[in-house]
C-alpha positions as CSV (number, residue, x, y, z in Angstrom):
1,M,13.6,24.1,-4.6
2,H,10.0,25.3,-3.8
3,A,9.6,26.4,-7.4
4,A,10.7,23.0,-8.7
5,I,8.3,21.2,-6.3
6,A,5.4,23.5,-7.4
7,R,6.1,22.9,-11.0
8,F,6.8,19.1,-10.8
9,P,5.0,17.9,-7.6
10,I,4.7,14.3,-8.7
11,A,8.3,13.9,-9.7
12,S,9.5,15.9,-6.7
13,F,7.5,13.8,-4.2
14,T,8.6,10.5,-5.8
15,I,12.3,11.4,-5.8
16,I,12.3,12.7,-2.2
17,A,10.3,9.6,-1.0
18,F,12.7,7.2,-2.8
19,V,15.9,9.0,-1.7
20,I,14.9,9.0,2.0
21,S,13.6,5.4,2.1
22,W,16.2,3.9,-0.2
23,G,19.0,5.8,1.6
24,I,17.8,4.2,4.9
25,W,17.4,0.7,3.3
26,L,20.7,0.7,1.4
27,P,22.7,-0.9,4.3
28,L,20.2,-3.8,4.3
29,L,21.7,-5.0,1.0
30,I,24.6,-6.1,3.1
31,G,22.4,-6.9,6.1
32,S,24.5,-9.9,7.3
33,A,27.2,-7.4,8.3
34,L,24.8,-5.4,10.5
35,P,23.8,-6.2,14.1
36,P,20.3,-7.7,13.9
37,R,18.7,-4.9,15.9
38,T,20.3,-2.3,13.7
39,A,19.1,-4.0,10.5
40,L,15.6,-4.3,12.0
41,A,15.6,-0.6,13.0
42,L,16.6,0.4,9.5
43,Y,14.1,-1.9,7.9
44,Y,11.2,-0.2,9.7
45,A,12.6,3.3,9.7
46,G,12.6,3.4,5.9
47,V,8.8,3.6,5.9
48,I,9.0,7.3,6.8
49,G,9.9,8.3,3.2
50,P,6.4,8.9,1.8
51,T,5.3,11.0,4.8
52,A,8.5,12.9,4.9
53,A,8.2,13.7,1.2
54,A,4.5,14.7,1.6
55,F,5.4,17.3,4.2
56,L,8.6,18.5,2.5
57,C,6.6,19.0,-0.6
58,W,3.9,20.4,1.7
59,G,0.4,19.5,0.8
60,G,-1.0,22.3,3.0
61,A,-4.4,22.3,4.7
62,P,-5.9,19.7,2.3
63,L,-3.2,17.2,3.3
64,L,-3.9,17.9,7.0
65,N,-7.6,17.6,6.5
66,R,-7.2,14.3,4.8
67,I,-5.1,13.0,7.7
68,R,-7.7,14.1,10.2
69,R,-10.8,12.9,8.3
70,W,-12.0,10.2,10.7
71,R,-15.7,10.9,10.5
72,V,-16.8,9.1,7.3
73,P,-19.8,6.8,6.7
74,A,-19.3,3.5,8.5
75,V,-19.8,1.6,5.2
76,W,-16.3,2.7,4.1
77,Y,-14.7,1.4,7.3
78,A,-16.6,-1.8,6.9
79,A,-15.4,-2.2,3.3
80,A,-11.9,-1.3,4.2
81,I,-11.7,-4.0,6.9
82,T,-13.8,-6.8,5.4
83,L,-12.9,-6.7,1.6
84,P,-9.3,-7.9,1.9
85,F,-10.3,-10.8,4.3
86,L,-13.2,-11.8,2.0
87,I,-11.0,-11.9,-1.0
88,R,-8.3,-13.9,0.8
89,G,-10.9,-16.2,2.3
90,V,-12.4,-17.0,-1.1
91,A,-9.0,-17.7,-2.6
92,V,-8.0,-20.0,0.3
93,A,-11.3,-21.8,0.2
94,A,-11.0,-22.3,-3.6
95,E,-7.5,-23.7,-3.5
96,A,-7.0,-25.2,-0.1
97,G,-10.5,-25.9,1.1
98,W,-11.3,-25.1,4.7
99,R,-8.4,-27.1,6.1
100,I,-6.4,-24.1,7.0
101,E,-4.0,-23.1,9.7
102,L,-4.1,-19.8,11.4
103,R,-1.1,-18.1,12.9
104,P,-1.1,-17.8,16.7
105,L,-3.2,-15.0,18.1
106,E,-0.2,-13.4,19.8
107,S,1.7,-13.3,16.5
108,V,-1.3,-11.7,14.8
109,A,-1.6,-9.1,17.6
110,R,2.0,-8.2,17.3
111,T,1.8,-7.8,13.5
112,L,-1.4,-5.7,13.8
113,A,0.3,-3.4,16.3
114,L,3.3,-3.0,14.0
115,M,1.0,-2.3,11.0
116,V,-0.9,0.3,13.0
117,L,2.4,2.1,13.7
118,L,3.9,1.8,10.3
119,V,1.3,1.9,7.6
120,P,0.1,5.5,8.2
121,F,3.6,6.7,7.2
122,E,3.0,5.1,3.7
123,E,-0.6,6.3,3.3
124,I,0.0,9.9,4.2
125,G,2.3,10.0,1.2
126,W,0.6,7.7,-1.3
127,R,-3.0,8.6,-0.8
128,G,-2.8,11.7,1.3
129,Y,-0.5,13.6,-1.0
130,L,0.3,11.8,-4.3
131,L,-3.1,10.4,-5.4
132,P,-5.1,13.7,-5.2
133,I,-2.4,15.4,-7.4
134,M,-2.5,12.5,-9.8
135,Q,-6.3,12.5,-10.0
136,R,-6.3,16.2,-10.9
137,R,-4.3,15.4,-14.0
138,Y,-5.5,11.8,-14.8
139,S,-8.5,9.7,-14.4
140,P,-8.9,7.7,-11.2
141,L,-8.0,4.5,-13.0
142,A,-4.8,6.0,-14.5
143,A,-3.9,7.6,-11.3
144,S,-4.4,4.4,-9.4
145,L,-2.2,2.5,-11.7
146,A,0.5,5.2,-11.6
147,V,0.5,5.3,-7.8
148,G,0.5,1.5,-7.8
149,V,3.7,1.3,-9.9
150,I,5.4,4.0,-7.8
151,W,4.3,2.2,-4.6
152,A,5.6,-1.1,-5.8
153,L,9.0,0.2,-7.0
154,W,9.4,2.0,-3.7
155,H,9.6,-1.5,-2.1
156,A,12.3,-2.7,-4.5
157,P,15.3,-2.6,-2.2
158,L,13.6,-4.9,0.2
159,A,13.5,-7.7,-2.4
160,W,17.3,-7.5,-2.5
161,A,17.8,-6.9,1.2
162,E,19.3,-9.7,3.4
163,V,16.7,-9.1,6.1
164,G,12.9,-8.7,6.2
165,Y,9.9,-10.6,5.0
166,Q,10.2,-9.3,1.4
167,Q,13.7,-10.6,0.7
168,S,13.7,-13.1,-2.2
169,D,16.0,-15.5,-3.9
170,Q,14.6,-14.3,-7.2
171,P,14.2,-10.5,-6.6
172,W,13.3,-9.7,-10.2
173,S,10.6,-12.2,-10.4
174,Y,9.3,-11.2,-7.0
175,M,9.1,-7.6,-8.0
176,L,7.2,-8.4,-11.2
177,W,4.7,-10.5,-9.1
178,F,4.5,-7.8,-6.4
179,T,3.8,-5.0,-8.9
180,A,1.1,-7.1,-10.6
181,S,-0.6,-7.8,-7.3
182,I,-0.4,-4.2,-6.0
183,L,-2.1,-2.6,-9.0
184,P,-5.6,-3.9,-8.3
185,I,-5.1,-3.2,-4.6
186,S,-4.2,0.4,-5.6
187,C,-7.5,0.7,-7.5
188,L,-9.4,-0.6,-4.5
189,A,-7.6,1.9,-2.3
190,T,-8.5,4.7,-4.6
191,W,-12.2,3.6,-4.5
192,I,-12.2,3.7,-0.7
193,F,-10.2,7.0,-0.6
194,N,-12.6,8.8,-3.0
195,G,-15.7,7.2,-1.5
196,S,-14.8,8.2,2.0
197,G,-14.3,11.8,1.1
198,E,-10.5,11.4,0.8
199,S,-10.0,9.9,4.3
200,V,-6.4,8.8,5.0
201,P,-7.6,6.9,8.1
202,A,-10.0,4.9,6.0
203,V,-7.5,3.9,3.3
204,T,-4.9,3.3,6.0
205,L,-7.3,0.8,7.6
206,F,-7.7,-0.9,4.2
207,H,-3.9,-1.1,3.8
208,I,-3.6,-2.7,7.2
209,A,-6.3,-5.2,6.5
210,V,-4.6,-6.2,3.2
211,N,-1.4,-6.9,5.0
212,L,-3.1,-8.7,7.9
213,A,-5.2,-10.8,5.6
214,D,-2.0,-12.0,3.9
215,F,-0.5,-12.8,7.2
216,V,-3.2,-14.5,9.3
217,V,-3.5,-17.7,7.2
218,V,-0.6,-20.0,7.0
219,L,-0.6,-21.0,3.3
220,P,-0.1,-24.8,2.7
221,G,3.2,-25.4,1.0
222,A,1.6,-27.4,-1.9
223,S,-1.0,-24.8,-2.7
224,G,0.5,-21.6,-1.5
225,E,1.4,-20.3,-5.0
226,S,-2.1,-21.2,-6.2
227,V,-3.7,-19.3,-3.3
228,L,-1.5,-16.2,-4.2
229,L,-2.5,-16.5,-7.8
230,S,-6.2,-16.9,-6.9
231,T,-6.0,-13.9,-4.6
232,L,-4.5,-11.8,-7.4
233,I,-7.2,-12.9,-9.9
234,I,-10.1,-12.3,-7.4
235,T,-8.7,-8.9,-6.4
236,A,-8.4,-7.9,-10.1
237,L,-11.9,-9.0,-10.8
238,V,-13.3,-7.1,-7.8
239,A,-11.3,-4.0,-8.8
240,G,-12.4,-4.3,-12.4
241,V,-16.1,-4.3,-11.4
242,I,-15.6,-1.3,-9.1
243,V,-13.7,0.6,-11.8
244,W,-16.4,-0.1,-14.3
245,R,-19.2,0.9,-12.0
246,D,-17.8,3.7,-9.9
247,F,-14.8,5.4,-11.5
248,N,-15.2,8.5,-13.7
249,F,-12.9,8.3,-16.7
250,R,-11.8,11.9,-16.4
251,P,-9.5,13.8,-14.0
252,R,-11.1,15.0,-10.7
253,T,-11.4,18.8,-10.4
254,A,-9.8,20.7,-7.5
255,R,-13.3,21.1,-6.0
256,E,-13.8,17.3,-6.1
257,S,-10.5,16.7,-4.5
258,A,-10.6,18.8,-1.3
């Protein structure tokens, strides 16, 4: 097994992460037959897949260093926190004006606490382990898009689940939309990850901010879809500028990816 992981680290990580998470989420496809607390526990427990895969594949000292890399220039923390809210704010202002409704502070605080607990389990895998390996073989742009596709597909069972906020009446359409929206976010995550010296805390903060920016504003029913489309377009434009200005179109060497 160790030989297979060493020879095929990307495939090994992806398979292990999917098997663990999808195995936990499978009962949610018949979620109505489960006690609500059990369904909710399975829904959240499935997030362990990427981190479990990262440690089973064992990223070694570099992985641990990325997880512990808190001391990075403040500008990267500022970018991680503010960029998602700026993008969403512009999209909402463009489509719905400033007549917006915010969710109750208590609800936002609960969601934030949940994100702080859960999101690191994703980012230790996606950016702490998978992205550096990808970038040693491919350019940052190609690596970002590949990680983005894997990241999106990993969520797929939740679109068919009978519980959770990602369940959909049109799961195939939802997954196409979700994948399209996550690709520019993946590019921005790579930018923050590389710029911060491969800091998992910094990119985790960005991931939390993306989720929270989506949650804080209650989208008006009439213009909700337009806001989502505007958010996607603005995110893609911002990511495109950053890719053009800051990405090297070659793989990163082992020295660059510590």
